[in-house]
C-alpha positions as CSV (number, residue, x, y, z in Angstrom):
1,M,-1.3,-16.9,21.7
2,R,1.6,-17.9,24.0
3,F,4.0,-15.3,25.3
4,V,7.6,-16.4,25.3
5,S,9.3,-14.4,28.0
6,E,10.3,-14.3,31.6
7,L,7.7,-13.4,34.3
8,P,6.1,-10.0,33.9
9,L,8.1,-7.0,35.1
10,P,6.6,-6.3,38.6
11,L,5.2,-2.9,39.6
12,P,6.6,-2.0,43.0
13,A,4.0,-2.4,45.7
14,E,4.4,1.2,46.8
15,H,3.1,2.4,43.5
16,I,-0.2,0.4,43.8
17,P,-3.0,2.2,45.7
18,A,-4.2,0.3,48.7
19,G,-7.2,-2.0,47.9
20,T,-6.7,-1.9,44.1
21,A,-8.5,-4.9,42.7
22,A,-6.9,-7.2,40.1
23,W,-8.9,-7.5,36.9
24,R,-9.3,-11.2,36.8
25,S,-10.0,-13.3,33.7
26,A,-13.6,-14.1,34.8
27,D,-14.5,-10.4,35.1
28,A,-12.5,-9.6,32.0
29,A,-14.4,-12.3,30.0
30,R,-17.7,-10.7,31.0
31,W,-16.3,-7.3,29.9
32,S,-15.2,-8.7,26.5
33,A,-18.6,-10.4,26.0
34,A,-20.3,-7.0,26.3
35,A,-18.2,-5.6,23.4
36,P,-20.0,-4.5,20.2
37,R,-20.8,-7.5,18.0
38,R,-19.2,-8.2,14.6
39,W,-22.3,-7.1,12.7
40,A,-22.0,-3.7,14.3
41,H,-18.5,-3.0,13.0
42,P,-18.5,0.6,11.5
43,M,-17.3,-0.7,8.2
44,G,-20.6,-2.4,7.5
45,A,-22.6,0.8,8.3
46,V,-20.2,2.9,6.2
47,L,-20.5,0.6,3.2
48,A,-24.3,0.6,3.5
49,L,-24.4,4.4,3.7
50,A,-22.2,4.7,0.6
51,V,-24.4,2.3,-1.4
52,G,-27.6,4.0,-0.2
53,M,-26.4,7.5,-1.0
54,V,-25.1,6.6,-4.4
55,W,-28.3,4.8,-5.2
56,F,-30.4,7.8,-4.0
57,V,-28.4,10.3,-6.1
58,A,-28.4,8.1,-9.2
59,S,-32.1,7.4,-9.1
60,A,-33.2,11.0,-8.3
61,P,-35.1,12.5,-11.3
62,E,-33.4,15.3,-13.2
63,E,-35.6,18.4,-12.9
64,A,-35.3,21.0,-15.6
65,C,-34.7,24.6,-14.7
66,T,-37.9,26.6,-15.2
67,T,-39.2,30.1,-14.4
68,A,-41.4,28.6,-11.7
69,Q,-38.5,26.5,-10.2
70,P,-35.2,28.2,-11.1
71,C,-31.9,26.5,-10.5
72,A,-30.9,28.8,-7.7
73,S,-29.0,28.1,-4.4
74,S,-30.6,25.8,-1.9
75,W,-28.8,26.2,1.4
76,P,-30.8,23.5,3.3
77,S,-29.8,21.0,0.6
78,L,-26.2,22.1,0.8
79,T,-26.2,21.7,4.6
80,L,-27.7,18.2,4.3
81,S,-25.0,17.4,1.7
82,V,-22.3,18.4,4.1
83,L,-23.9,16.3,6.8
84,A,-24.3,13.3,4.5
85,L,-20.5,13.4,3.8
86,L,-19.7,13.8,7.4
87,C,-21.9,11.0,8.7
88,P,-19.8,8.0,7.4
89,Y,-16.7,9.4,9.1
90,W,-18.6,10.0,12.3
91,V,-20.0,6.5,12.1
92,W,-16.4,5.4,12.5
93,R,-15.2,7.9,15.0
94,Q,-18.1,9.6,16.8
95,P,-21.1,7.3,17.4
96,L,-23.1,9.9,19.3
97,L,-22.7,12.6,16.6
98,A,-23.3,10.0,13.9
99,L,-26.6,9.0,15.5
100,A,-27.7,12.7,15.6
101,G,-26.7,13.2,12.0
102,L,-28.3,10.0,10.7
103,S,-31.5,10.9,12.5
104,T,-31.5,14.3,10.8
105,L,-30.9,12.8,7.3
106,T,-33.7,10.3,7.9
107,A,-36.1,13.1,8.9
108,A,-35.1,15.1,5.8
109,V,-35.9,12.2,3.5
110,L,-39.2,11.5,5.1
111,I,-40.2,15.2,5.1
112,E,-39.3,15.5,1.4
113,A,-41.6,12.6,0.7
114,G,-44.4,14.0,2.9
115,F,-44.2,11.0,5.2
116,A,-46.0,9.0,2.4
117,P,-44.3,5.6,1.8
118,S,-46.0,5.3,-1.6
119,D,-44.2,8.5,-2.7
120,L,-40.8,7.0,-1.9
121,G,-38.7,5.8,-4.9
122,T,-36.3,2.9,-4.8
123,G,-33.4,5.2,-4.2
124,A,-35.1,6.8,-1.2
125,L,-36.0,3.4,0.2
126,A,-32.4,2.2,-0.2
127,L,-31.1,5.3,1.6
128,L,-33.7,4.9,4.4
129,G,-32.7,1.3,4.8
130,A,-29.0,2.2,5.0
131,L,-29.7,5.0,7.5
132,G,-31.8,2.7,9.6
133,F,-29.1,0.0,9.7
134,A,-26.4,2.5,10.6
135,M,-28.6,3.9,13.4
136,V,-29.1,0.4,14.8
137,T,-25.4,-0.2,14.8
138,M,-24.8,3.2,16.6
139,V,-27.4,2.4,19.3
140,H,-25.8,-1.0,19.8
141,R,-22.3,0.4,20.0
142,I,-23.3,3.1,22.5
143,G,-25.2,0.6,24.6
144,A,-22.2,-1.8,24.6
145,A,-19.9,1.0,25.7
146,R,-22.2,1.7,28.6
147,R,-22.4,-1.9,29.6
148,Q,-18.6,-2.3,29.5
149,R,-18.2,0.8,31.6
150,T,-20.6,-0.5,34.3
151,L,-18.8,-3.9,34.3
152,A,-15.3,-2.3,34.6
153,E,-16.5,0.0,37.5
154,A,-18.0,-3.1,39.3
155,A,-14.7,-5.0,38.9
156,A,-12.8,-2.0,40.3
157,G,-15.0,-1.9,43.4
158,D,-15.0,1.2,45.6
159,V,-11.3,2.1,45.1
160,R,-10.8,5.4,43.3
161,Q,-7.6,7.1,42.4
162,Q,-6.7,10.4,40.8
163,L,-4.2,10.8,38.1
164,P,-0.7,11.9,39.0
165,H,-0.2,15.5,39.9
166,G,0.3,17.8,36.9
167,S,-1.8,15.8,34.5
168,G,-3.5,19.0,33.4
169,D,-0.3,19.7,31.4
170,F,-1.2,16.9,29.0
171,K,-2.9,18.6,26.1
172,R,-4.5,17.1,23.0
173,G,-6.5,18.3,20.0
174,R,-4.7,21.6,19.5
175,L,-3.4,20.7,16.0
176,S,-6.9,19.5,14.9
177,L,-8.5,22.6,16.3
178,V,-6.1,24.8,14.3
179,V,-6.6,22.9,11.1
180,G,-10.3,22.8,11.6
181,V,-10.5,26.6,12.2
182,L,-8.4,27.3,9.1
183,L,-10.6,25.1,6.9
184,L,-13.8,26.6,8.3
185,A,-12.3,30.1,7.6
186,V,-12.1,29.0,3.9
187,S,-15.7,27.8,4.1
188,T,-16.8,31.1,5.6
189,F,-15.0,33.0,2.7
190,A,-16.7,30.7,0.1
191,L,-20.1,31.3,1.8
192,W,-19.5,35.1,1.8
193,R,-18.6,35.1,-1.8
194,A,-21.6,33.0,-2.8
195,L,-24.0,35.2,-0.8
196,D,-22.4,38.2,-2.4
197,V,-23.1,36.9,-5.9
198,V,-26.7,36.0,-4.9
199,S,-27.4,39.4,-3.3
200,G,-25.8,41.2,-6.3
201,H,-28.0,39.4,-8.7
202,E,-31.2,40.0,-6.6
203,D,-30.4,43.7,-6.3
204,R,-29.8,44.0,-10.1
205,A,-32.8,41.9,-11.0
206,A,-35.1,44.0,-8.8
207,G,-34.6,47.0,-11.0
208,A,-34.4,45.1,-14.3
209,T,-37.1,44.6,-16.9
210,R,-38.6,41.2,-17.3
211,V,-39.2,40.1,-20.9
212,S,-40.2,36.9,-22.8
213,A,-38.0,35.6,-25.6
214,E,-37.7,32.7,-28.0
215,V,-34.6,30.5,-28.3
216,I,-33.3,30.6,-31.9
217,E,-29.8,29.0,-31.5
218,V,-28.1,26.7,-29.0
219,D,-24.3,26.3,-28.9
220,A,-23.7,23.4,-26.6
221,D,-20.3,22.8,-25.2
222,E,-19.8,19.5,-23.3
223,D,-16.7,20.7,-21.4
224,D,-17.7,24.3,-20.5
225,T,-20.6,26.7,-20.3
226,S,-22.9,26.7,-23.3
227,T,-24.5,29.7,-24.9
228,L,-28.0,30.5,-26.1
229,V,-29.1,33.0,-28.7
230,V,-32.6,34.3,-27.9
231,E,-34.9,36.9,-29.6
232,A,-37.2,39.1,-27.4
233,R,-40.8,38.9,-28.5
234,D,-41.6,42.6,-27.8
235,D,-38.7,44.4,-29.7
236,Q,-37.1,41.4,-31.6
237,R,-33.7,42.2,-30.0
238,R,-31.3,39.4,-29.8
239,H,-29.3,38.4,-26.7
240,T,-26.5,35.9,-26.1
241,L,-26.6,34.2,-22.7
242,D,-24.6,31.6,-20.9
243,T,-26.3,28.4,-19.7
244,V,-25.2,25.3,-17.8
245,F,-28.1,23.2,-19.0
246,P,-28.5,23.7,-22.8
247,E,-30.6,20.6,-23.1
248,D,-33.4,22.4,-21.2
249,Y,-33.8,25.0,-24.0
250,P,-34.3,23.5,-27.4
251,V,-34.7,25.8,-30.4
252,G,-38.2,27.4,-30.3
253,T,-38.5,27.2,-26.5
254,T,-39.9,30.3,-24.8
255,V,-37.8,31.6,-21.9
256,D,-38.1,34.5,-19.5
257,L,-35.3,37.0,-19.1
258,V,-34.4,39.9,-16.8
259,V,-32.8,42.7,-18.8
260,D,-31.0,45.8,-17.4
261,G,-29.1,47.4,-20.3
262,D,-26.4,45.0,-21.4
263,W,-27.0,42.9,-18.3
264,V,-29.2,39.9,-19.3
265,R,-29.9,36.8,-17.3
266,L,-32.2,33.8,-17.6
267,V,-34.9,33.7,-14.9
268,A,-34.5,29.9,-14.8
269,E,-30.7,30.2,-14.2
270,P,-30.3,33.4,-12.3
271,Y,-26.6,32.9,-11.3
272,D,-23.9,30.3,-11.1
273,I,-22.2,29.8,-7.8
274,F,-21.3,26.2,-8.2
275,D,-17.6,26.8,-7.7
276,W,-18.1,28.6,-4.5
277,E,-20.6,25.9,-3.3
278,L,-18.0,23.2,-4.2
279,L,-15.3,25.1,-2.3
280,L,-17.7,25.5,0.7
281,V,-18.4,21.7,0.8
282,L,-14.8,20.6,0.3
283,S,-13.6,22.8,3.1
284,A,-16.5,22.5,5.5
285,V,-16.5,18.7,5.6
286,P,-12.9,18.2,6.7
287,G,-13.0,21.4,8.7
288,L,-15.9,20.2,10.8
289,A,-14.3,16.8,11.1
290,F,-11.0,18.3,12.4
291,L,-12.8,20.7,14.7
292,V,-14.9,17.9,16.3
293,N,-11.8,15.7,16.6
294,G,-10.0,18.5,18.3
295,V,-12.8,19.3,20.7
296,T,-13.3,15.7,21.5
297,G,-9.6,15.0,22.1
298,H,-9.4,18.0,24.4
299,L,-12.5,17.0,26.3
300,R,-11.3,13.4,26.6
301,A,-8.0,14.5,27.9
302,R,-9.6,16.7,30.5
303,S,-12.1,13.9,31.4
304,L,-9.3,12.2,33.4
305,N,-7.9,15.2,35.1
306,G,-8.8,16.0,38.7
307,R,-11.3,13.1,39.0
308,A,-11.4,10.0,41.2
309,L,-11.0,7.2,38.7
310,P,-11.6,3.4,39.0
311,A,-8.3,1.6,39.4
312,L,-7.6,-2.0,38.2
313,R,-4.4,-4.1,38.3
314,V,-3.7,-5.4,34.8
315,L,-0.8,-6.6,32.5
316,V,0.3,-4.4,29.5
317,H,2.5,-5.0,26.5
318,D,3.8,-2.8,23.8
319,G,3.0,-4.0,20.2
320,E,6.0,-4.6,18.0
321,E,4.8,-3.3,14.6
322,D,1.9,-1.1,15.4
323,A,3.2,0.7,18.5
324,R,-0.1,0.1,20.3
325,T,-0.5,-0.8,23.9
326,Y,-2.3,-4.1,24.7
327,V,-4.0,-4.8,28.0
328,Y,-4.5,-8.2,29.6
329,A,-6.1,-9.6,32.7
330,A,-3.9,-9.5,35.8
331,D,-3.8,-13.4,35.9
332,D,-3.3,-13.9,32.2
333,R,0.5,-14.2,32.6
334,A,0.8,-16.1,29.3
335,A,-0.8,-13.1,27.5
336,E,-3.2,-15.4,25.6
337,R,-6.3,-13.2,25.6
338,P,-5.8,-9.4,24.9
339,L,-8.7,-7.4,26.2
340,L,-8.3,-3.9,24.7
341,T,-5.8,-1.8,22.8
342,F,-4.9,1.8,22.2
343,H,-2.0,4.1,21.4
344,S,-0.3,5.6,24.5
345,L,2.1,8.4,25.2
346,Y,4.8,8.4,27.9
347,V,4.0,11.6,29.8
348,T,6.3,11.4,32.8
349,E,9.4,9.8,34.2
350,A,7.8,9.2,37.6
351,G,9.3,9.3,41.0
352,H,7.3,7.9,44.0
353,Q,6.0,10.3,46.6
354,P,5.1,8.2,49.7
355,D,2.6,10.7,51.0
356,D,0.6,10.8,47.8
357,G,0.2,7.2,46.9
358,I,1.0,7.0,43.1
359,D,1.1,10.8,42.8
360,Q,4.1,11.9,40.7
361,V,5.4,15.1,39.2
362,F,5.2,15.3,35.4
363,E,8.6,16.3,34.1
364,E,8.3,16.1,30.3
365,V,6.0,15.3,27.5
366,V,7.5,13.5,24.5
367,E,6.1,12.3,21.2
368,A,4.7,8.8,21.5
369,Q,6.1,7.1,18.4
370,E,9.6,8.5,18.9
371,D,9.8,7.5,22.6
372,E,8.4,4.0,21.9
373,Q,10.9,3.5,19.1
374,E,13.9,4.6,21.2
375,R,12.8,2.1,23.9
376,F,12.5,-0.7,21.3
377,D,15.9,0.1,19.8
378,A,17.5,0.0,23.3
379,L,16.0,-3.4,23.9
380,L,16.7,-4.8,20.5
381,A,20.3,-3.7,20.7
382,C,20.6,-6.0,23.8
383,G,18.9,-8.8,22.0
384,K,15.8,-8.5,24.2
385,N,12.0,-8.3,23.5
386,P,9.7,-5.8,25.2
387,P,8.4,-7.6,28.2
388,L,4.9,-8.0,29.7
389,R,4.5,-5.6,32.5
390,E,2.3,-5.3,35.6
391,A,0.3,-2.0,35.6
392,V,-2.4,-0.1,37.3
393,L,-5.1,1.0,34.8
394,L,-6.8,4.3,35.7
395,G,-10.2,5.1,34.3
396,A,-13.1,2.7,33.4
397,P,-12.2,1.0,30.0
398,Y,-14.9,0.8,27.4
399,S,-15.1,1.2,23.6
400,G,-14.1,4.8,22.9
401,A,-12.8,5.6,26.5
402,E,-9.8,7.5,27.6
403,V,-7.5,5.7,30.1
404,A,-4.1,6.0,31.8
405,F,-1.8,3.5,33.4
406,L,1.2,3.3,35.7
407,A,3.8,0.7,34.7
408,P,7.5,-0.1,35.2
409,E,10.0,0.8,32.4
410,P,10.1,-1.9,29.7
411,T,13.9,-1.8,29.9
412,G,13.9,-3.3,33.3
413,T,15.1,-0.3,35.3
414,E,13.5,0.7,38.6
415,Q,11.9,3.7,37.0
416,V,8.1,3.8,36.8
417,D,6.2,5.6,34.0
418,V,2.8,7.1,33.6
419,E,1.2,6.7,30.2
420,R,-2.0,8.0,28.8
421,S,-4.0,6.9,25.8
422,V,-3.8,9.2,22.8
423,T,-6.4,7.2,20.8
424,P,-9.8,5.8,22.0
425,V,-9.8,2.5,23.7
426,R,-10.7,-0.3,21.3
427,P,-11.9,-3.7,22.6
428,Y,-9.8,-6.6,21.2
429,G,-12.5,-8.8,19.8
430,P,-14.6,-9.5,16.7
431,R,-13.6,-7.6,13.6
432,L,-15.1,-7.3,10.2
433,V,-11.9,-9.0,9.1
434,D,-10.8,-12.2,10.9
435,P,-8.4,-11.1,13.6
436,A,-6.6,-14.5,13.3
437,A,-4.9,-13.2,10.3
438,F,-3.3,-10.5,12.5
439,A,-2.8,-12.6,15.6
440,G,1.0,-12.9,15.2
441,T,1.6,-9.2,15.4
442,R,0.4,-8.6,19.0
443,L,3.5,-9.5,21.0
444,R,7.2,-9.6,20.4
445,G,8.3,-13.1,21.0
446,T,4.8,-14.6,20.4
447,A,4.9,-17.8,18.4
448,R,3.4,-17.5,14.9
449,T,2.2,-20.4,12.9
450,P,3.2,-20.7,9.2
451,E,-0.4,-20.0,8.3
452,Q,-0.4,-16.7,10.2
453,Q,2.9,-15.7,8.7
454,S,1.6,-16.5,5.2
455,A,-1.6,-14.6,5.9
456,R,0.2,-11.5,6.9
457,R,3.2,-11.7,4.5
458,R,4.8,-9.0,6.6
459,P,8.4,-9.5,7.5
460,R,9.2,-9.2,11.2
461,R,11.5,-6.4,12.2
462,R,14.9,-8.0,13.0
463,P,16.6,-7.2,16.3
464,V,19.6,-4.9,16.0
465,R,21.9,-7.6,17.2
466,E,20.8,-10.0,14.6
467,V,21.4,-7.4,11.8
468,A,24.8,-6.6,13.3
469,D,25.8,-10.3,13.3
470,G,25.2,-10.4,9.6
471,M,27.3,-7.4,8.7
472,R,31.0,-7.0,8.2
473,P,33.0,-3.8,8.7
474,T,34.0,-2.1,5.5
475,A,36.4,0.7,4.7
476,A,34.4,2.1,1.8
477,P,31.1,4.0,2.3
478,R,27.9,2.0,2.1
479,S,25.0,3.2,0.0
480,W,21.4,2.3,-0.5
481,T,19.2,3.8,-3.3
482,A,15.7,3.6,-4.8
483,D,14.9,0.0,-5.9
484,G,12.3,-1.2,-8.4
485,G,9.4,-0.8,-6.1
486,S,10.2,2.8,-5.2
487,R,10.9,3.7,-8.8
488,G,7.7,2.1,-9.9
489,V,5.8,4.3,-7.5
490,G,7.8,7.3,-8.9
491,V,7.0,6.5,-12.5
492,F,3.3,6.1,-11.7
493,L,3.2,9.4,-9.9
494,L,5.1,11.1,-12.6
495,L,2.6,10.0,-15.2
496,A,-0.2,11.1,-13.0
497,Q,1.4,14.5,-12.5
498,G,1.8,15.0,-16.3
499,L,-1.8,14.1,-17.0
500,T,-3.0,16.3,-14.2
501,L,-0.9,19.2,-15.4
502,A,-2.3,18.8,-18.9
503,Q,-5.9,18.8,-17.6
504,V,-5.2,21.9,-15.3
505,L,-3.7,23.9,-18.2
506,D,-6.6,23.1,-20.6
507,G,-9.4,25.5,-20.7
508,D,-10.2,28.6,-18.6
509,W,-8.7,29.2,-15.2
510,S,-10.7,28.8,-12.0
511,W,-9.8,28.6,-8.3
512,H,-9.7,24.8,-8.2
513,K,-7.2,24.7,-11.0
514,V,-5.0,27.2,-9.1
515,L,-5.2,24.9,-6.1
516,A,-4.3,21.9,-8.2
517,L,-1.3,23.7,-9.7
518,F,-0.2,24.6,-6.3
519,A,-0.5,21.0,-5.1
520,L,1.5,19.8,-8.1
521,S,4.5,21.9,-6.9
522,F,4.7,19.7,-3.8
523,F,4.1,16.6,-5.9
524,T,7.4,17.2,-7.6
525,T,9.2,16.5,-4.3
526,I,7.5,13.2,-3.8
527,V,8.2,12.0,-7.4
528,A,11.9,13.1,-7.2
529,T,12.3,11.2,-3.9
530,A,10.6,8.0,-5.1
531,L,12.8,7.9,-8.2
532,N,16.1,9.0,-6.8
533,W,16.4,8.7,-3.0
534,R,19.8,7.6,-1.6
535,L,21.4,7.0,1.8
536,T,25.2,6.8,2.1
537,A,26.9,5.9,5.4
538,D,30.6,7.0,5.8
539,R,33.0,7.6,8.6
540,G,31.4,10.8,9.7
541,G,27.7,10.1,9.4
542,V,25.0,9.6,6.9
543,W,24.4,11.5,3.6
544,V,20.7,11.8,2.8
545,R,19.7,12.6,-0.8
546,G,16.1,13.7,-1.0
547,G,14.1,15.5,-3.7
548,W,16.0,18.8,-3.7
549,R,19.2,18.6,-1.7
550,V,21.8,16.3,0.0
551,R,22.2,16.6,3.7
552,H,24.9,15.2,6.0
553,V,24.0,14.1,9.5
554,R,26.8,13.2,11.8
555,W,26.6,9.9,13.8
556,E,26.5,11.6,17.2
557,R,23.5,13.7,16.1
558,I,21.4,10.7,15.0
559,A,18.9,9.5,17.7
560,G,17.2,6.8,15.7
561,V,16.3,5.5,12.3
562,R,12.9,4.1,11.4
563,H,11.2,2.7,8.3
564,A,7.4,2.6,8.4
565,H,4.6,3.3,5.9
566,D,7.1,3.6,3.0
567,T,8.9,6.4,4.8
568,I,12.4,6.5,6.3
569,E,12.7,8.8,9.3
570,I,16.0,9.9,10.9
571,S,15.6,11.5,14.3
572,I,18.0,14.2,15.3
573,S,19.3,14.1,18.9
574,G,18.3,17.0,21.1
575,S,15.7,18.3,18.6
576,H,12.2,17.5,17.5
577,D,13.2,17.8,13.9
578,E,13.3,14.7,11.6
579,I,14.7,14.0,8.2
580,E,12.1,12.2,6.2
581,L,12.3,10.4,2.8
582,M,8.9,9.5,1.4
583,P,8.0,7.4,-0.5
584,V,11.0,5.0,-0.5
585,S,9.2,1.7,-1.3
586,A,6.0,0.1,-2.5
587,G,5.7,-1.9,0.8
588,W,2.3,-3.5,0.4
589,F,3.0,-4.6,-3.2
590,Q,6.5,-5.8,-2.5
591,R,5.4,-7.8,0.5
592,R,2.7,-9.5,-1.6
593,L,5.5,-10.5,-4.1
594,G,7.5,-11.9,-1.2
595,K,10.4,-9.4,-1.8
596,G,12.2,-7.1,0.5
597,S,13.0,-3.5,-0.1
598,A,16.2,-1.3,-0.2
599,A,14.5,1.0,2.4
600,T,14.2,-1.9,4.9
601,E,17.7,-3.0,4.3
602,A,19.0,0.6,4.7
603,S,17.1,1.3,7.9
604,E,18.2,-1.9,9.5
605,A,21.8,-1.4,8.6
606,L,21.9,2.2,9.8
607,R,20.4,1.2,13.1
608,A,23.0,-1.5,13.5
609,M,25.8,1.0,12.7
610,L,24.2,3.5,15.2
611,H,24.4,0.9,18.1
612,Y,27.7,-0.8,16.9
613,P,30.2,1.9,15.8
614,E,32.7,-0.7,14.8
615,L,30.5,-1.5,11.8
616,R,30.7,2.0,10.4
617,P,32.9,2.7,7.3
618,T,36.3,4.1,7.9
619,E,36.5,6.3,4.8
620,D,34.7,9.5,3.9
621,A,32.1,9.5,1.0
622,E,33.1,11.2,-2.2
623,S,30.8,13.4,-4.3
624,R,29.9,10.6,-6.6
625,D,28.7,8.5,-3.6
626,Q,26.5,11.3,-2.4
627,G,24.6,11.8,-5.7
628,T,22.6,14.6,-7.2
629,P,19.0,15.4,-6.3
630,L,16.4,15.0,-9.1
631,G,14.0,17.7,-8.0
632,P,15.5,20.6,-10.1
633,V,15.6,18.3,-13.2
634,L,11.9,17.3,-12.7
635,A,11.0,21.0,-12.1
636,G,12.5,21.9,-15.5
637,F,10.8,18.9,-17.1
638,T,7.5,20.1,-15.7
639,L,7.9,23.6,-17.0
640,L,8.8,22.2,-20.4
641,W,5.8,19.9,-20.4
642,A,3.6,22.9,-19.4
643,A,4.9,24.9,-22.3
644,V,4.2,22.1,-24.7
645,V,0.6,21.8,-23.5
646,L,0.0,25.5,-23.7
647,L,1.5,25.8,-27.2
648,L,-0.4,22.8,-28.6
C-alpha cells in the first residue's frame, strides 16, 4: 500500500520521553513474524467445534426413560452444556478461558467413556478431535502473544513511562457487568424454580404409595405433552398421566407409579422442568459471556494504570470506514506495512507539563465513534484526508493486549491527544480470509486497484466538499425516504413477524411465548421504520420520521450525521442523545447489486448542508412533506392479525 499524503504530522519533541526507542521496520518485522499463524485463526477452531458438537449430539443413542434410569434433572450435564456453548465464543475472545473450558469438556468426554478408546463412538471421536484441534490453536495463540510481548519489550529497551495523570478515570466494562449480572439473576431465578419443582416432587413422592400398572391407552400428541391411560395391577384403578416420551410406553407395557390421592406420577418421568432448564441455559450463557467481558475489560483498563510501561515511537493512522487505529513502524513513512490495529478512544485533550514528561491532566472522556466522526467531518469539510501521525505507543503490544498512545491532533493543530484502546490489539497479518480483499480500506488516500475495489464492492465515503460541489441550492424542502432495499427488508420482517405471532398464539401459553410476544412489540418499530422512514430538510432543520413519530431537529442543534450498518444517526449538540433510524437500507445486498441507497444519499446531503448552510432550503416543510408514521397502523394490523389467529 502506498500512502498519498504529506509527511506525517510530527509529535513535538517535548512530548516524547527521553530515550524512547523508535520501533524500526526490522524489529517490527520480527514482531509480525511471531503473530499467530493462519491455521490458528479462531474461525477454524469454532467451525471444528460446531461440527464436532453437532456430530456428538446427533450420534448419541436415545436412552428410554425407565424406573432404573428416570429422566430426571442432571445438573452436571446441564453445566457442561452451558460450558460447551460458551467455549466457541471464548475461543474467539478469551483464549485462556477457552483452554480451561476445552480441557474440562475433553475430560468429561473421556470420563464418560471410562478412558477406554474402544468404547468411544464416532461422535465422541469427532468431538475429541475438534476439542484437541481447538486446544492446539489456543496454546499456539497464547504462546505467540507471549513471544510478541517479549519482542516488543526488547525493542523498547530500558525506557519505561507511566500513563498520563488521571488515567484511573478511564473505566471500561461497566455496561457488560450490569447486563451480565441481570442475565445471571434470571438464571438464578430459573435455577430456584427448577429446584423448587424437584424438591416438591421428592417431598410428595416420599410419602406416596408406589404401585405397578399396565398401559392400556396412549394418546400421542406431536406438538404437546401426550397422555397415557394406565390400570393399576392391585386395585384395577385407572389413571391418566402426562408423558413427554409416549414412544417409550407402548400398550401393554408395565410402568411404575407413585400415587398420593389424586396426585399420580410416572417413576420414569418424575417431573418436567425443561422450560426452566431452557431459561437457565439461555440466560446463563450470555450472562457469563457479558460478565467475563466486563471483568476482563475492567482488568485490562486497570493493567495500564500506575505502571511503568514500555514506550515505542511509531506512526498511527485512523481508518476511514472502520474507525480503527492502525499502527506502523516509525520508519514506514509510506504506510506500506500495518503492524497492528485496534479501536481507540480519545480520553484527553492534553496539555504538556514540562516537569512531568508526557504527564497530562485528563479533562473529559468522550464516546469513541462520535469523536472520531466529528474529526473526520471537520477534515472532509476542508477537503483533507486524516493524516499519518507520529506517536508514542505505551504498553507492550501483542495479540489481545491493551495499549495507549500519545499523538498530535489529526486536524493539524498544536494540540496533543492521549488515546487508549477500547478493543484488544489485533496483529495485522494472516487471516482466514485473504486480507488483500480488504487492503483498500486501511487508509484514506491509499491507492486502490480496480481488483480491490471490485472485491470489496463497497463505495467510498465521499468528502463533504465533493458532495457539496454536486449540490445546488433549492427553495423547496428536500426529502429522502425508504427505497426498494429498505422496503424489501421491511416486507421480509413483516412476514416473519406475522408467522411468529401465529406460532406464539397457537397452543398453550408458556414463559418463552410471553417473551416472544414482548419482543414482537419492539419488532413493530423496526418494521415501521424500514417501510416508511423519511428525512426532510427545510429552512429550520431536519424532520425525522421514524416508526412512531415525526421529530424536528434544528440545524444549530445537529452535531453530525452518520450512515453505518444500515442505520442513520443524527447526533445532538451538547447532548449524548442521538436520533436513530434503523434499518434504512439493505446495505450488503445493495452493494452486491452495485446500487446505492437513499440512506447514503440522505446522510451525505445532510452533512453537506450542515457544513455549507447556503445549500439549505429556504422554505419551511409543510405537513405533507413531513409524512405520517406507520407504527400505529402496523400495531392495529398486528392486533387484527392476532384476533384472526385466535378466532380461527
